Residue, then its C-alpha position, 0 to 999 in steps of 0.5 A: m474229603i473232598h472239601e478239605r482238598r479243596d480247603l487245602w490250597r485256600r489255607a496254603a494261600s492264606y498262609a503263603a501270604r501272612m508269611h510274605r507280609g512285608q517283602f517285595r518283588r525285584d521291582g520294591e512295588t510287588p508284594y512278594a506274595a503275588h509270585p506264589m500266588r501267579v505260579a499257583l495260577t499258573v499251575s491250574a490254568v497254563l499248565g492245567c493242573d488242579d491237584a490240591e497238593a500241587l496247588a499248595i505246594a506252589c503257593l508255599h514254594d518259596v516260604i521255607e527259603d524266604t520266611t521264617a517258616d520251617y520245614e515242622d511249620l509246614l509239616n504240623l499245618f499241612g502235612k509230611v506231603i506238602a512239607d516234603e515238597v516245598a522242602a525239596l523245592s527250597k535251596n539249602s542256604a547252610l550250603p556254600s553257593a558253589l554246591r547250592e544248585a547241584d543240591y537243589d537239582e538233586r532234591l528236586e530229581k528226587a521230589s514228586w511229580r507235583a514239585k518238578m510241577v511247581k518248579l516249572a510254573d516257578v520259572i515261567d513266572n520268573m521269565a515273564d517277571a524279567d521280560r517286565a523289567d529293564e533288560e539293558s543294564e548287565v545286572s539283568r542280563g546276568r540275571r537272564e541267563r541264569l533264569i535260562d540256565r534254571a529254566r533248562r535245568a527244571i524242563d530236563i528234570a521234568r522230561r526224566d520223570p515218567a509222571e504223565p502230566l509233566a510231559p505237557a508241562a514240560e512243553i509248554a515250558e519249553a514254549a515259554l523258554r524259547r520265547f524267553k530266549a527269543r527277547 
């Protein structure tokens, strides 16, 4: 059983890398798969969580939203817990954009502590990415404001969850947000 749990995040990392093949981050150079791997690393090294399911969810957090994979694929390959949490971290593209963020926050609010932990790691990584980018253009300032808003909402949602691992993770994300806003 322990071997299966450890193997879970490795299988998830491999699957995510395959599904994101050919995709790139905003800079047009960084393979997209680097992002979910950094999110998993942030969950582990920065937020101090070595839970196998949380690491698998981190690796897979964008596959429904950004690849051809769907809920059923994840259900068959990784089980209901992982598929449900990745679905909670996926925006519903069928909704008009005006409703999409509220729906996303609602589903994240109902999700497990693992999904909330992954979301905190996701916003930390996205802020680090933005810090590396050229922040002088008007588009970048708008993106920066959206990242601040998303980080603030993720932190607030995590703080409302009484799960023990989330309080220190929310504090770490809050500190990252303060540094990001100060730049």
